[in-house]
TIDRENTI-439653 format. One record per residue (C-alpha): x, y, z; residue number from 0. Coordinates in Angstrom, 2 decimals. Example, Ala and Ser with C-alpha at 12.3 -4.5 7.8 and 13.67 -1.06 7.14 Angstrom:
REM TIDRENTI-439653
ATOM      px      py      pz   k
ATOM   12.30   -4.50    7.80   0
ATOM   13.67   -1.06    7.14   1
This chain:
REM TIDRENTI-439653
ATOM      px      py      pz   k
ATOM  -64.64   41.44  -44.08   0
ATOM  -61.56   43.29  -44.98   1
ATOM  -61.56   46.98  -46.06   2
ATOM  -60.61   47.38  -49.66   3
ATOM  -57.91   49.89  -48.35   4
ATOM  -56.97   47.95  -45.45   5
ATOM  -56.72   45.01  -48.23   6
ATOM  -53.87   47.27  -50.08   7
ATOM  -52.02   48.21  -47.46   8
ATOM  -51.67   44.72  -46.31   9
ATOM  -50.90   43.64  -49.89  10
ATOM  -48.26   46.68  -49.90  11
ATOM  -46.73   45.35  -46.80  12
ATOM  -46.23   41.52  -48.08  13
ATOM  -44.88   42.90  -51.21  14
ATOM  -42.20   44.77  -49.31  15
ATOM  -41.35   42.19  -46.66  16
ATOM  -40.96   39.67  -49.42  17
ATOM  -38.08   41.84  -51.39  18
ATOM  -36.65   42.05  -48.18  19
ATOM  -36.64   38.74  -47.75  20
ATOM  -35.64   37.91  -51.75  21
ATOM  -33.31   40.65  -51.59  22
ATOM  -31.32   38.80  -47.75  23
ATOM  -31.76   35.40  -49.78  24
ATOM  -29.51   37.06  -52.83  25
ATOM  -27.31   38.50  -50.69  26
ATOM  -26.66   35.23  -48.54  27
ATOM  -26.88   32.77  -51.23  28
ATOM  -30.00   30.91  -50.07  29
ATOM  -31.88   29.99  -52.75  30
ATOM  -34.87   29.05  -50.84  31
ATOM  -35.12   32.29  -48.98  32
ATOM  -34.91   34.14  -51.67  33
ATOM  -38.27   31.88  -53.63  34
ATOM  -40.13   32.28  -50.57  35
ATOM  -39.13   36.21  -50.78  36
ATOM  -40.34   36.04  -54.23  37
ATOM  -43.59   34.62  -53.76  38
ATOM  -44.60   36.78  -50.59  39
ATOM  -44.02   39.77  -52.93  40
ATOM  -46.36   37.85  -55.55  41
ATOM  -48.71   37.32  -53.33  42
ATOM  -48.73   41.11  -51.84  43
ATOM  -49.10   42.18  -55.35  44
ATOM  -52.20   40.05  -55.93  45
ATOM  -53.60   41.15  -53.06  46
ATOM  -53.01   44.91  -52.79  47
ATOM  -54.28   44.45  -56.80  48
ATOM  -57.88   42.75  -55.57  49
ATOM  -58.05   45.57  -52.99  50
ATOM  -57.92   48.04  -55.83  51
ATOM  -60.41   45.83  -58.00  52
ATOM  -62.78   46.04  -54.88  53
ATOM  -62.30   49.60  -54.63  54
ATOM  -63.15   50.34  -58.12  55
ATOM  -66.19   48.10  -58.07  56
ATOM  -67.45   49.76  -54.88  57
ATOM  -66.88   53.20  -56.76  58
ATOM  -68.28   52.19  -60.07  59
ATOM  -71.79   50.94  -57.86  60
ATOM  -72.04   54.20  -55.93  61
ATOM  -72.14   55.79  -59.39  62
ATOM  -74.33   53.59  -60.82  63
ATOM  -76.85   53.86  -57.33  64
ATOM  -76.33   57.72  -57.85  65
ATOM  -77.51   57.60  -61.55  66
ATOM  -80.41   55.53  -61.04  67
ATOM  -81.37   57.45  -57.91  68
ATOM  -81.16   60.79  -59.74  69
ATOM  -83.14   58.61  -62.98  70
ATOM  -85.83   57.65  -60.20  71
ATOM  -85.96   60.91  -59.00  72
ATOM  -86.20   62.81  -62.18  73
ATOM  -89.11   60.32  -63.50  74
ATOM  -91.00   61.32  -59.83  75
ATOM  -90.85   64.99  -60.84  76
ATOM  -92.41   64.01  -64.34  77
ATOM  -95.18   62.16  -62.98  78
ATOM  -96.34   65.60  -60.75  79
ATOM  -96.35   67.29  -63.58  80
ATOM  -98.94   65.38  -65.50  81
């Protein structure tokens, strides 16, 4: 399984490569090359966004886990006081 940062980096790379291909196609008057470049750019943006979402979900899950551990830890402290 890909690391979230790796997913983002690969997406950014595809996005840049797609932009280059699209601009090259535009300069050469090659509509097919330009269209493929635009598609690759879109794919890269999507992959980058997926990586960012996965990273945000992972971060949120860690925050929730920490909060649950804090609550559980505090409940055990209260149990021993009685």
